[in-house]
VEXDREN-2710 file (C-alpha; in Angstrom, 1 decimal):
% VEXDREN-2710
k/r/px/py/pz
1/MET/-0.2/121.1/-30.9
2/ALA/0.6/118.7/-28.1
3/GLU/-1.9/117.0/-25.9
4/ARG/-1.7/117.7/-22.4
5/LEU/-2.8/115.6/-19.6
6/SER/-4.9/117.0/-16.5
7/ARG/-3.8/116.6/-13.1
8/VAL/-6.5/114.1/-12.4
9/GLU/-5.3/111.9/-15.5
10/ILE/-1.6/111.8/-14.2
11/PHE/-2.9/110.8/-10.5
12/LYS/-5.3/108.1/-12.1
13/ASP/-2.3/106.5/-14.1
14/ALA/0.1/106.7/-11.2
15/ALA/-2.7/105.2/-9.0
16/GLN/-3.1/102.5/-11.4
17/ASP/0.5/101.9/-11.8
18/ILE/0.9/101.3/-7.8
19/VAL/-2.0/99.1/-7.7
20/GLU/-0.7/96.7/-10.7
21/SER/2.8/96.7/-9.0
22/GLY/1.2/95.8/-5.6
23/ALA/-1.0/93.1/-7.2
24/SER/2.0/91.7/-8.9
25/THR/4.0/91.7/-5.6
26/VAL/1.2/90.2/-3.7
27/GLY/1.1/87.5/-6.3
28/GLU/4.8/86.6/-6.3
29/VAL/4.8/86.6/-2.4
30/ALA/2.0/84.3/-2.3
31/SER/3.6/82.1/-4.9
32/ILE/6.8/82.0/-2.6
33/ILE/4.9/81.2/0.3
34/THR/2.9/78.4/-1.6
35/GLY/5.8/76.9/-2.5
36/ALA/7.7/76.9/1.2
37/VAL/4.3/75.3/2.5
38/ARG/4.7/72.7/0.0
39/ASP/8.2/71.9/0.8
40/VAL/7.6/72.1/4.7
41/ALA/4.7/69.6/4.2
42/THR/6.8/67.2/2.0
43/ALA/9.8/67.6/4.3
44/VAL/7.4/66.2/7.4
45/GLY/5.9/63.7/5.5
46/GLY/9.3/62.2/4.6
47/PHE/10.2/62.6/8.3
48/ALA/7.2/61.0/9.5
49/THR/7.7/58.2/6.8
50/ASP/11.2/57.4/8.1
51/ALA/10.0/57.3/11.8
52/PHE/7.3/55.0/11.0
53/GLU/9.8/52.7/9.3
54/ILE/12.5/53.1/12.1
55/ARG/9.7/52.1/14.5
56/ASP/8.8/49.0/12.5
57/GLY/12.6/48.2/12.2
58/MET/12.8/48.7/16.0
59/ARG/9.7/46.0/16.7
60/THR/11.1/43.5/14.1
61/ALA/14.4/43.6/15.8
62/ALA/13.1/43.1/19.5
63/ARG/10.8/40.4/18.0
64/ASP/13.6/38.5/16.4
65/ASN/15.7/39.0/19.5
66/GLU/13.4/37.8/22.2
67/PRO/14.4/34.4/24.2
68/GLU/13.1/31.1/22.9
69/PRO/10.4/29.8/25.3
70/SER/12.1/26.5/26.8
71/ASP/10.1/23.3/27.4
72/ASP/11.3/23.0/30.8
END
């Protein structure tokens, strides 16, 4: 004789599947967001490094191009 599932068991199994699927989806989205935040931080850090190097280059160029003081 075949075993029959009650409506409560069917509802419990469906609810469990929905919760598991939701948790998995939330985990995937969180992983995507974490990776995106990391990539943005890396890009901004690289830009800041470039800006500092350009500023230092400008200062060096300005210093190197200052007129020599004369002894007049």
